[in-house]
A tleap script that builds the chain and sets N, CA, C and O, in Angstrom:
source leaprc.protein.ff14SB
mol = sequence {
  NMET ARG THR MET LYS LYS VAL LEU ALA ALA
  GLY LEU THR ALA VAL MET ALA MET SER LEU
  MET VAL GLY CYS GLY SER LYS LYS ASP ASP
  SER SER SER LYS THR TYR ASN LEU GLY ILE
  ILE GLN PHE ALA GLU HIE GLY SER LEU ASP
  ASN CYS ARG LYS GLY PHE LEU LYS GLY LEU
  GLU SER GLU GLY ILE LYS GLU GLY GLU ASN
  LEU LYS ILE THR TYR LYS ASN SER GLN ALA
  ASP THR ALA THR ASP ASN GLN ILE ALA SER
  ASN PHE ALA SER LYS LYS LEU ASP MET ILE
  CYS ALA ILE ALA THR PRO SER ALA GLN SER
  ALA TYR ASN ALA THR LYS ASP ARG GLU CPHE
}
set mol.1.N position { -10.669 -16.133 11.554 }
set mol.1.CA position { -11.051 -14.690 11.862 }
set mol.1.C position { -10.339 -13.314 12.443 }
set mol.1.O position { -10.173 -12.136 12.128 }
set mol.2.N position { -9.992 -14.369 13.637 }
set mol.2.CA position { -9.418 -13.312 14.434 }
set mol.2.C position { -8.111 -13.134 14.225 }
set mol.2.O position { -7.558 -12.223 14.843 }
set mol.3.N position { -7.526 -13.765 13.531 }
set mol.3.CA position { -6.049 -14.389 12.969 }
set mol.3.C position { -6.184 -12.762 12.017 }
set mol.3.O position { -5.438 -11.782 12.018 }
set mol.4.N position { -7.181 -12.981 11.439 }
set mol.4.CA position { -6.660 -11.196 9.666 }
set mol.4.C position { -6.901 -10.102 10.754 }
set mol.4.O position { -6.093 -9.182 10.875 }
set mol.5.N position { -8.414 -10.231 11.835 }
set mol.5.CA position { -7.732 -8.555 11.916 }
set mol.5.C position { -6.374 -8.455 13.309 }
set mol.5.O position { -5.919 -7.379 13.698 }
set mol.6.N position { -6.040 -9.505 13.731 }
set mol.6.CA position { -4.441 -9.240 14.073 }
set mol.6.C position { -3.712 -8.746 13.708 }
set mol.6.O position { -2.918 -8.088 14.380 }
set mol.7.N position { -3.695 -8.886 12.335 }
set mol.7.CA position { -2.916 -8.701 10.454 }
set mol.7.C position { -3.163 -7.507 10.644 }
set mol.7.O position { -2.326 -6.744 11.126 }
set mol.8.N position { -4.735 -7.028 10.184 }
set mol.8.CA position { -4.744 -5.575 9.687 }
set mol.8.C position { -4.287 -4.469 11.218 }
set mol.8.O position { -3.839 -3.339 11.025 }
set mol.9.N position { -4.479 -4.989 12.558 }
set mol.9.CA position { -4.264 -3.825 13.245 }
set mol.9.C position { -2.879 -3.809 13.164 }
set mol.9.O position { -2.300 -2.745 13.387 }
set mol.10.N position { -2.093 -5.054 12.813 }
set mol.10.CA position { -0.322 -4.742 13.356 }
set mol.10.C position { -0.045 -4.210 12.093 }
set mol.10.O position { 0.720 -3.260 12.257 }
set mol.11.N position { -0.265 -4.348 11.094 }
set mol.11.CA position { -0.323 -3.405 9.823 }
set mol.11.C position { -0.368 -1.620 9.346 }
set mol.11.O position { 0.373 -0.810 8.789 }
set mol.12.N position { -2.087 -1.671 10.129 }
set mol.12.CA position { -2.080 -0.494 10.511 }
set mol.12.C position { -1.406 0.699 11.581 }
set mol.12.O position { -1.456 1.928 11.646 }
set mol.13.N position { -0.808 -0.306 12.301 }
set mol.13.CA position { -0.419 0.236 13.439 }
set mol.13.C position { 0.978 0.649 13.173 }
set mol.13.O position { 1.449 1.778 13.319 }
set mol.14.N position { 1.670 -0.594 12.695 }
set mol.14.CA position { 3.258 0.129 11.561 }
set mol.14.C position { 2.859 1.405 10.701 }
set mol.14.O position { 3.338 2.485 11.047 }
set mol.15.N position { 1.801 1.335 9.328 }
set mol.15.CA position { 1.771 2.479 8.764 }
set mol.15.C position { 1.900 3.371 9.922 }
set mol.15.O position { 3.059 3.623 10.251 }
set mol.16.N position { 0.860 3.957 10.681 }
set mol.16.CA position { 0.408 5.264 11.308 }
set mol.16.C position { 2.209 5.182 11.982 }
set mol.16.O position { 3.120 5.895 11.563 }
set mol.17.N position { 2.327 4.253 12.957 }
set mol.17.CA position { 4.199 4.405 13.017 }
set mol.17.C position { 5.239 5.386 12.207 }
set mol.17.O position { 5.921 6.356 12.540 }
set mol.18.N position { 5.025 4.644 10.946 }
set mol.18.CA position { 5.861 4.858 9.564 }
set mol.18.C position { 5.413 6.473 9.524 }
set mol.18.O position { 6.217 7.302 9.949 }
set mol.19.N position { 4.227 6.864 9.049 }
set mol.19.CA position { 3.936 8.167 8.936 }
set mol.19.C position { 4.377 8.956 10.249 }
set mol.19.O position { 5.122 9.873 9.904 }
set mol.20.N position { 4.194 8.936 11.589 }
set mol.20.CA position { 4.320 10.148 12.461 }
set mol.20.C position { 5.861 10.433 12.068 }
set mol.20.O position { 6.293 11.584 11.996 }
set mol.21.N position { 6.846 9.018 11.759 }
set mol.21.CA position { 8.986 9.145 12.126 }
set mol.21.C position { 8.751 9.903 10.460 }
set mol.21.O position { 9.340 10.970 10.291 }
set mol.22.N position { 8.044 9.438 9.473 }
set mol.22.CA position { 8.659 10.225 7.899 }
set mol.22.C position { 7.412 11.449 7.708 }
set mol.22.O position { 7.534 12.170 6.717 }
set mol.23.N position { 6.301 11.679 8.572 }
set mol.23.CA position { 6.318 13.011 8.469 }
set mol.23.C position { 6.538 14.169 8.977 }
set mol.23.O position { 6.296 15.250 8.441 }
set mol.24.N position { 7.181 13.909 10.427 }
set mol.24.CA position { 7.429 15.022 10.590 }
set mol.24.C position { 8.343 16.116 10.803 }
set mol.24.O position { 8.247 17.214 11.350 }
set mol.25.N position { 9.501 15.324 10.050 }
set mol.25.CA position { 10.796 16.376 8.558 }
set mol.25.C position { 9.970 16.992 8.519 }
set mol.25.O position { 8.786 16.704 8.693 }
set mol.26.N position { 10.611 18.304 8.198 }
set mol.26.CA position { 10.478 19.347 7.479 }
set mol.26.C position { 11.490 19.926 5.960 }
set mol.26.O position { 11.560 20.885 5.191 }
set mol.27.N position { 11.973 18.929 6.157 }
set mol.27.CA position { 13.577 19.428 5.101 }
set mol.27.C position { 14.297 17.825 4.946 }
set mol.27.O position { 14.710 17.159 5.896 }
set mol.28.N position { 14.314 17.550 3.976 }
set mol.28.CA position { 15.214 16.358 3.699 }
set mol.28.C position { 16.211 16.110 4.104 }
set mol.28.O position { 16.587 15.063 4.632 }
set mol.29.N position { 17.033 17.518 3.804 }
set mol.29.CA position { 18.497 16.720 4.607 }
set mol.29.C position { 18.602 16.934 5.811 }
set mol.29.O position { 19.671 17.409 6.194 }
set mol.30.N position { 17.301 16.597 7.021 }
set mol.30.CA position { 17.045 16.845 8.625 }
set mol.30.C position { 17.706 15.074 8.659 }
set mol.30.O position { 18.314 14.769 9.684 }
set mol.31.N position { 17.562 13.995 7.554 }
set mol.31.CA position { 17.567 12.632 7.665 }
set mol.31.C position { 18.788 12.598 8.192 }
set mol.31.O position { 19.018 12.236 9.346 }
set mol.32.N position { 19.764 13.029 7.252 }
set mol.32.CA position { 20.973 12.899 6.788 }
set mol.32.C position { 22.466 13.447 8.007 }
set mol.32.O position { 23.486 12.759 8.040 }
set mol.33.N position { 22.359 14.402 8.667 }
set mol.33.CA position { 22.122 15.069 9.667 }
set mol.33.C position { 22.304 14.998 11.412 }
set mol.33.O position { 23.039 15.652 12.151 }
set mol.34.N position { 21.139 13.734 11.760 }
set mol.34.CA position { 20.535 13.238 12.523 }
set mol.34.C position { 20.595 11.458 12.615 }
set mol.34.O position { 19.939 10.754 11.848 }
set mol.35.N position { 21.514 10.897 13.708 }
set mol.35.CA position { 20.466 9.450 13.559 }
set mol.35.C position { 20.023 9.330 14.494 }
set mol.35.O position { 20.305 9.876 15.561 }
set mol.36.N position { 19.361 8.698 14.284 }
set mol.36.CA position { 17.654 8.066 14.677 }
set mol.36.C position { 18.255 6.831 15.548 }
set mol.36.O position { 19.322 6.271 15.295 }
set mol.37.N position { 17.437 6.529 16.546 }
set mol.37.CA position { 17.190 5.744 17.372 }
set mol.37.C position { 16.398 4.775 17.369 }
set mol.37.O position { 15.843 4.895 18.461 }
set mol.38.N position { 15.847 3.639 16.733 }
set mol.38.CA position { 14.700 3.236 16.931 }
set mol.38.C position { 14.244 1.760 17.277 }
set mol.38.O position { 14.657 0.765 16.681 }
set mol.39.N position { 13.094 1.753 18.597 }
set mol.39.CA position { 13.515 0.579 19.209 }
set mol.39.C position { 12.020 -0.321 18.211 }
set mol.39.O position { 11.074 0.379 17.849 }
set mol.40.N position { 12.033 -1.679 17.929 }
set mol.40.CA position { 10.908 -2.132 17.293 }
set mol.40.C position { 10.805 -3.324 18.081 }
set mol.40.O position { 11.675 -4.128 18.417 }
set mol.41.N position { 9.321 -3.275 18.359 }
set mol.41.CA position { 9.225 -4.558 19.373 }
set mol.41.C position { 7.746 -5.569 18.553 }
set mol.41.O position { 6.565 -5.352 18.285 }
set mol.42.N position { 8.693 -6.665 18.419 }
set mol.42.CA position { 7.943 -7.448 17.908 }
set mol.42.C position { 6.852 -8.478 18.352 }
set mol.42.O position { 7.439 -9.403 18.914 }
set mol.43.N position { 5.626 -8.673 18.329 }
set mol.43.CA position { 5.005 -9.939 19.711 }
set mol.43.C position { 5.397 -11.156 19.049 }
set mol.43.O position { 5.583 -12.007 19.919 }
set mol.44.N position { 5.621 -11.651 17.817 }
set mol.44.CA position { 5.625 -13.020 17.967 }
set mol.44.C position { 5.938 -12.841 16.560 }
set mol.44.O position { 5.465 -11.959 15.843 }
set mol.45.N position { 7.223 -14.230 16.026 }
set mol.45.CA position { 7.391 -14.231 14.744 }
set mol.45.C position { 6.699 -15.110 13.990 }
set mol.45.O position { 6.651 -16.304 14.284 }
set mol.46.N position { 6.059 -14.565 12.879 }
set mol.46.CA position { 5.209 -14.482 11.981 }
set mol.46.C position { 4.925 -14.265 10.175 }
set mol.46.O position { 4.668 -13.082 9.951 }
set mol.47.N position { 4.921 -14.816 9.359 }
set mol.47.CA position { 5.108 -13.944 8.492 }
set mol.47.C position { 4.643 -12.712 7.872 }
set mol.47.O position { 5.326 -12.056 7.086 }
set mol.48.N position { 3.584 -12.445 8.206 }
set mol.48.CA position { 2.682 -10.790 7.717 }
set mol.48.C position { 2.960 -9.916 9.334 }
set mol.48.O position { 2.372 -8.874 9.623 }
set mol.49.N position { 4.164 -10.745 10.414 }
set mol.49.CA position { 4.354 -9.367 11.557 }
set mol.49.C position { 5.659 -8.946 10.738 }
set mol.49.O position { 5.903 -7.783 10.416 }
set mol.50.N position { 6.665 -10.321 10.372 }
set mol.50.CA position { 7.832 -9.740 9.923 }
set mol.50.C position { 7.641 -8.916 8.784 }
set mol.50.O position { 8.492 -8.028 8.730 }
set mol.51.N position { 6.582 -8.898 7.585 }
set mol.51.CA position { 6.600 -8.093 6.496 }
set mol.51.C position { 6.616 -6.734 7.115 }
set mol.51.O position { 7.490 -5.900 6.881 }
set mol.52.N position { 5.786 -6.589 7.772 }
set mol.52.CA position { 5.465 -5.089 8.644 }
set mol.52.C position { 6.780 -4.597 8.895 }
set mol.52.O position { 7.264 -3.585 8.387 }
set mol.53.N position { 7.603 -5.740 10.100 }
set mol.53.CA position { 8.209 -4.553 10.198 }
set mol.53.C position { 9.626 -4.853 9.101 }
set mol.53.O position { 10.783 -4.496 9.320 }
set mol.54.N position { 9.083 -5.652 7.827 }
set mol.54.CA position { 10.357 -5.163 6.845 }
set mol.54.C position { 9.925 -4.060 5.841 }
set mol.54.O position { 10.770 -3.513 5.133 }
set mol.55.N position { 8.618 -3.736 5.781 }
set mol.55.CA position { 8.123 -2.590 4.858 }
set mol.55.C position { 8.515 -1.677 5.645 }
set mol.55.O position { 9.435 -0.904 5.376 }
set mol.56.N position { 7.639 -1.672 7.046 }
set mol.56.CA position { 8.143 -0.046 7.793 }
set mol.56.C position { 9.374 0.488 7.130 }
set mol.56.O position { 9.509 1.542 6.509 }
set mol.57.N position { 10.412 -0.635 7.438 }
set mol.57.CA position { 11.961 -0.798 7.695 }
set mol.57.C position { 12.312 -0.106 5.784 }
set mol.57.O position { 13.184 0.707 5.475 }
set mol.58.N position { 11.701 -0.516 5.215 }
set mol.58.CA position { 11.644 0.112 3.664 }
set mol.58.C position { 11.119 1.431 3.379 }
set mol.58.O position { 11.642 2.038 2.444 }
set mol.59.N position { 10.149 1.996 4.038 }
set mol.59.CA position { 9.621 3.160 4.190 }
set mol.59.C position { 10.483 4.324 4.417 }
set mol.59.O position { 10.632 5.371 3.788 }
set mol.60.N position { 11.031 3.837 5.534 }
set mol.60.CA position { 12.279 4.857 6.351 }
set mol.60.C position { 13.202 5.325 5.267 }
set mol.60.O position { 13.575 6.449 4.931 }
set mol.61.N position { 13.534 3.737 4.682 }
set mol.61.CA position { 14.991 3.647 3.951 }
set mol.61.C position { 14.165 4.795 2.626 }
set mol.61.O position { 14.715 5.896 2.606 }
set mol.62.N position { 13.496 4.713 2.042 }
set mol.62.CA position { 12.925 5.335 0.279 }
set mol.62.C position { 12.514 7.076 0.983 }
set mol.62.O position { 12.320 8.089 0.313 }
set mol.63.N position { 12.476 6.937 2.655 }
set mol.63.CA position { 13.123 8.744 2.991 }
set mol.63.C position { 14.488 8.857 3.390 }
set mol.63.O position { 15.106 9.561 4.189 }
set mol.64.N position { 14.682 8.225 2.833 }
set mol.64.CA position { 16.060 8.766 3.104 }
set mol.64.C position { 16.887 8.095 4.705 }
set mol.64.O position { 18.107 8.227 4.608 }
set mol.65.N position { 16.451 7.436 6.076 }
set mol.65.CA position { 16.718 6.914 7.474 }
set mol.65.C position { 17.156 5.719 7.117 }
set mol.65.O position { 16.431 4.771 7.422 }
set mol.66.N position { 18.227 5.484 6.507 }
set mol.66.CA position { 18.634 3.705 6.412 }
set mol.66.C position { 19.649 3.470 7.384 }
set mol.66.O position { 20.473 4.332 7.690 }
set mol.67.N position { 19.599 1.947 8.042 }
set mol.67.CA position { 19.962 1.579 9.029 }
set mol.67.C position { 21.593 1.312 8.282 }
set mol.67.O position { 21.958 0.784 7.231 }
set mol.68.N position { 22.332 2.003 9.472 }
set mol.68.CA position { 23.679 1.696 9.495 }
set mol.68.C position { 24.304 3.426 9.486 }
set mol.68.O position { 25.325 3.893 9.992 }
set mol.69.N position { 23.272 4.037 8.736 }
set mol.69.CA position { 24.186 5.521 7.481 }
set mol.69.C position { 23.195 5.941 8.936 }
set mol.69.O position { 23.722 5.963 10.048 }
set mol.70.N position { 22.339 6.125 8.819 }
set mol.70.CA position { 21.675 7.330 9.710 }
set mol.70.C position { 20.450 6.290 11.057 }
set mol.70.O position { 20.575 6.763 12.187 }
set mol.71.N position { 20.188 5.979 11.039 }
set mol.71.CA position { 18.880 5.299 11.680 }
set mol.71.C position { 19.662 3.857 12.479 }
set mol.71.O position { 20.245 3.022 11.788 }
set mol.72.N position { 19.557 3.712 14.194 }
set mol.72.CA position { 20.213 2.385 14.969 }
set mol.72.C position { 18.815 2.111 15.610 }
set mol.72.O position { 17.999 2.634 16.369 }
set mol.73.N position { 18.985 1.142 14.967 }
set mol.73.CA position { 18.121 -0.321 15.498 }
set mol.73.C position { 17.613 -1.427 16.540 }
set mol.73.O position { 18.020 -2.580 16.677 }
set mol.74.N position { 16.579 -0.728 17.255 }
set mol.74.CA position { 17.023 -2.049 18.580 }
set mol.74.C position { 15.585 -2.685 18.476 }
set mol.74.O position { 14.437 -2.307 18.711 }
set mol.75.N position { 16.532 -4.471 17.752 }
set mol.75.CA position { 14.729 -4.768 17.604 }
set mol.75.C position { 14.727 -6.092 18.305 }
set mol.75.O position { 15.685 -6.859 18.206 }
set mol.76.N position { 13.385 -6.437 19.194 }
set mol.76.CA position { 13.001 -7.303 20.334 }
set mol.76.C position { 11.694 -7.919 20.108 }
set mol.76.O position { 10.715 -7.181 19.996 }
set mol.77.N position { 11.533 -9.537 20.005 }
set mol.77.CA position { 10.397 -10.196 20.265 }
set mol.77.C position { 10.060 -10.532 21.028 }
set mol.77.O position { 10.993 -11.025 21.662 }
set mol.78.N position { 9.171 -10.632 21.524 }
set mol.78.CA position { 8.285 -10.937 22.728 }
set mol.78.C position { 8.156 -12.562 22.878 }
set mol.78.O position { 8.030 -13.189 23.930 }
set mol.79.N position { 8.225 -13.110 21.446 }
set mol.79.CA position { 7.613 -14.610 21.396 }
set mol.79.C position { 6.322 -15.241 22.033 }
set mol.79.O position { 6.070 -16.326 22.556 }
set mol.80.N position { 5.525 -13.956 21.731 }
set mol.80.CA position { 4.055 -13.805 22.291 }
set mol.80.C position { 3.656 -14.125 23.487 }
set mol.80.O position { 2.605 -14.747 23.640 }
set mol.81.N position { 4.572 -13.683 24.709 }
set mol.81.CA position { 4.311 -13.308 26.192 }
set mol.81.C position { 3.869 -11.907 26.493 }
set mol.81.O position { 4.484 -10.893 26.164 }
set mol.82.N position { 2.772 -11.955 27.132 }
set mol.82.CA position { 3.203 -10.178 27.020 }
set mol.82.C position { 3.508 -9.675 28.862 }
set mol.82.O position { 2.915 -8.708 29.339 }
set mol.83.N position { 4.216 -10.277 29.450 }
set mol.83.CA position { 5.430 -10.246 30.048 }
set mol.83.C position { 6.384 -8.717 29.537 }
set mol.83.O position { 6.444 -7.488 29.542 }
set mol.84.N position { 7.219 -10.459 28.989 }
set mol.84.CA position { 8.232 -9.702 27.597 }
set mol.84.C position { 7.584 -9.016 27.206 }
set mol.84.O position { 8.512 -8.258 26.923 }
set mol.85.N position { 6.837 -8.549 26.911 }
set mol.85.CA position { 6.009 -7.516 26.026 }
set mol.85.C position { 6.557 -6.335 26.447 }
set mol.85.O position { 7.376 -5.562 25.949 }
set mol.86.N position { 5.637 -6.365 27.955 }
set mol.86.CA position { 5.935 -5.067 28.969 }
set mol.86.C position { 7.292 -5.134 29.227 }
set mol.86.O position { 7.661 -4.003 28.910 }
set mol.87.N position { 8.047 -5.602 29.516 }
set mol.87.CA position { 9.004 -5.166 30.116 }
set mol.87.C position { 9.998 -4.411 28.878 }
set mol.87.O position { 10.609 -3.369 29.118 }
set mol.88.N position { 10.071 -5.289 27.172 }
set mol.88.CA position { 10.468 -4.894 26.721 }
set mol.88.C position { 10.666 -3.572 26.491 }
set mol.88.O position { 11.638 -2.833 26.334 }
set mol.89.N position { 9.093 -3.437 26.521 }
set mol.89.CA position { 8.177 -1.924 26.666 }
set mol.89.C position { 8.713 -0.391 27.065 }
set mol.89.O position { 8.952 0.708 26.563 }
set mol.90.N position { 8.731 -1.337 28.724 }
set mol.90.CA position { 9.235 -0.388 29.834 }
set mol.90.C position { 11.175 -0.038 29.298 }
set mol.90.O position { 11.683 1.060 29.522 }
set mol.91.N position { 11.752 -0.884 28.795 }
set mol.91.CA position { 13.006 -0.968 28.643 }
set mol.91.C position { 13.153 0.604 27.649 }
set mol.91.O position { 13.611 1.691 27.999 }
set mol.92.N position { 12.667 0.247 26.552 }
set mol.92.CA position { 12.643 0.685 25.801 }
set mol.92.C position { 12.547 2.535 25.870 }
set mol.92.O position { 13.213 3.461 25.408 }
set mol.93.N position { 11.121 2.374 26.860 }
set mol.93.CA position { 10.650 3.954 27.035 }
set mol.93.C position { 11.666 4.572 28.029 }
set mol.93.O position { 11.547 5.791 28.154 }
set mol.94.N position { 12.828 3.870 28.903 }
set mol.94.CA position { 13.953 4.294 29.526 }
set mol.94.C position { 14.925 4.696 28.454 }
set mol.94.O position { 15.389 5.835 28.429 }
set mol.95.N position { 15.203 3.892 27.676 }
set mol.95.CA position { 16.293 4.364 26.632 }
set mol.95.C position { 15.985 6.044 25.907 }
set mol.95.O position { 16.740 6.922 25.490 }
set mol.96.N position { 15.024 5.962 25.982 }
set mol.96.CA position { 14.390 6.723 25.530 }
set mol.96.C position { 14.881 7.899 23.813 }
set mol.96.O position { 15.312 8.994 23.451 }
set mol.97.N position { 14.366 6.538 23.334 }
set mol.97.CA position { 14.095 6.901 22.252 }
set mol.97.C position { 13.343 7.296 21.156 }
set mol.97.O position { 12.114 7.368 21.193 }
set mol.98.N position { 14.141 7.604 20.000 }
set mol.98.CA position { 13.316 8.762 19.003 }
set mol.98.C position { 11.871 7.480 18.664 }
set mol.98.O position { 10.747 7.968 18.778 }
set mol.99.N position { 11.905 6.739 18.475 }
set mol.99.CA position { 11.272 6.193 18.082 }
set mol.99.C position { 10.882 4.654 18.633 }
set mol.99.O position { 11.777 3.816 18.742 }
set mol.100.N position { 9.560 4.351 18.957 }
set mol.100.CA position { 9.598 3.165 18.875 }
set mol.100.C position { 7.973 2.505 18.522 }
set mol.100.O position { 6.867 3.004 18.732 }
set mol.101.N position { 8.463 0.837 17.744 }
set mol.101.CA position { 7.924 0.970 16.553 }
set mol.101.C position { 7.211 -0.447 16.725 }
set mol.101.O position { 7.766 -1.520 16.486 }
set mol.102.N position { 5.729 -0.274 17.234 }
set mol.102.CA position { 5.368 -1.835 18.201 }
set mol.102.C position { 4.174 -2.099 16.913 }
set mol.102.O position { 3.266 -1.368 16.518 }
set mol.103.N position { 4.848 -4.174 16.241 }
set mol.103.CA position { 4.257 -4.562 15.884 }
set mol.103.C position { 3.567 -5.913 15.842 }
set mol.103.O position { 4.096 -7.024 15.840 }
set mol.104.N position { 1.777 -5.472 15.795 }
set mol.104.CA position { 0.628 -6.444 16.662 }
set mol.104.C position { 0.680 -5.247 17.917 }
set mol.104.O position { 1.559 -4.548 18.422 }
set mol.105.N position { -1.099 -5.485 18.141 }
set mol.105.CA position { -1.197 -5.030 18.808 }
set mol.105.C position { -1.224 -5.040 20.624 }
set mol.105.O position { -1.462 -4.224 21.515 }
set mol.106.N position { -0.918 -6.150 20.544 }
set mol.106.CA position { -0.523 -6.492 22.536 }
set mol.106.C position { 1.145 -5.694 22.665 }
set mol.106.O position { 1.559 -5.318 23.762 }
set mol.107.N position { 1.849 -5.551 21.563 }
set mol.107.CA position { 3.072 -4.482 21.294 }
set mol.107.C position { 2.803 -2.889 21.665 }
set mol.107.O position { 3.417 -2.184 22.466 }
set mol.108.N position { 1.825 -2.602 20.925 }
set mol.108.CA position { 1.231 -1.604 20.699 }
set mol.108.C position { 0.552 -0.913 22.204 }
set mol.108.O position { 0.575 0.268 22.550 }
set mol.109.N position { 0.165 -1.683 22.676 }
set mol.109.CA position { -0.717 -1.339 24.304 }
set mol.109.C position { 1.046 -1.676 25.056 }
set mol.109.O position { 1.683 -0.633 25.203 }
set mol.110.N position { 1.565 -2.580 25.364 }
set mol.110.CA position { 2.528 -2.086 25.749 }
set mol.110.C position { 3.665 -1.276 25.861 }
set mol.110.O position { 4.421 -1.127 26.821 }
set mol.111.N position { 3.689 -0.519 24.179 }
set mol.111.CA position { 4.652 0.173 24.424 }
set mol.111.C position { 3.425 1.609 24.591 }
set mol.111.O position { 3.836 2.653 25.096 }
set mol.112.N position { 2.193 1.518 24.195 }
set mol.112.CA position { 1.354 2.783 25.248 }
set mol.112.C position { 1.513 2.849 26.451 }
set mol.112.O position { 1.606 3.912 27.066 }
set mol.113.N position { 1.560 1.804 26.916 }
set mol.113.CA position { 1.534 1.571 28.807 }
set mol.113.C position { 3.001 2.251 29.088 }
set mol.113.O position { 3.330 2.957 30.041 }
set mol.114.N position { 3.506 1.971 28.359 }
set mol.114.CA position { 4.804 1.934 29.423 }
set mol.114.C position { 5.468 3.671 29.131 }
set mol.114.O position { 6.393 4.129 29.801 }
set mol.115.N position { 4.739 4.465 27.970 }
set mol.115.CA position { 5.277 5.853 27.237 }
set mol.115.C position { 4.051 7.063 27.498 }
set mol.115.O position { 4.135 8.240 27.146 }
set mol.116.N position { 3.020 6.482 28.141 }
set mol.116.CA position { 2.043 7.499 28.054 }
set mol.116.C position { 1.794 8.268 29.042 }
set mol.116.O position { 0.900 9.114 29.070 }
set mol.117.N position { 2.773 7.954 30.134 }
set mol.117.CA position { 2.849 10.059 31.386 }
set mol.117.C position { 4.366 10.046 30.959 }
set mol.117.O position { 5.044 9.663 31.913 }
set mol.118.N position { 5.022 10.294 30.004 }
set mol.118.CA position { 6.407 10.503 29.452 }
set mol.118.C position { 6.034 11.774 28.986 }
set mol.118.O position { 4.958 11.825 28.391 }
set mol.119.N position { 6.807 13.025 29.148 }
set mol.119.CA position { 7.148 14.830 28.202 }
set mol.119.C position { 8.419 13.710 26.798 }
set mol.119.O position { 9.408 12.987 26.921 }
set mol.120.N position { 7.792 14.072 25.945 }
set mol.120.CA position { 9.137 13.994 24.795 }
set mol.120.C position { 9.139 15.874 24.272 }
set mol.120.O position { 9.955 16.285 23.447 }
savepdb mol mol.pdb
quit
């Protein structure tokens, strides 16, 4: 039951993050003129979490945001270690990425804590 809740939370986090990134543009042409820098923090390797990452990237691609064309991705996996998760989030926050996609609740908490006092 706990695993199912974690999977559901990760999926919802990915969907919300994707809607923020995709829903912000006012014109379709914006995606071709700018290169986005995306940081992805994944808490652990797990089939459902991997699917969240793949689905998120597929959603961006369907909106014209594609890795290698107008999207640069920095992907990190914390291997289920909260301290590593916090380090990755702090590193991503210091890089001033366009967006941080946090897959799984611990990663979302780390990303929030690393960016909550920043202005974008």
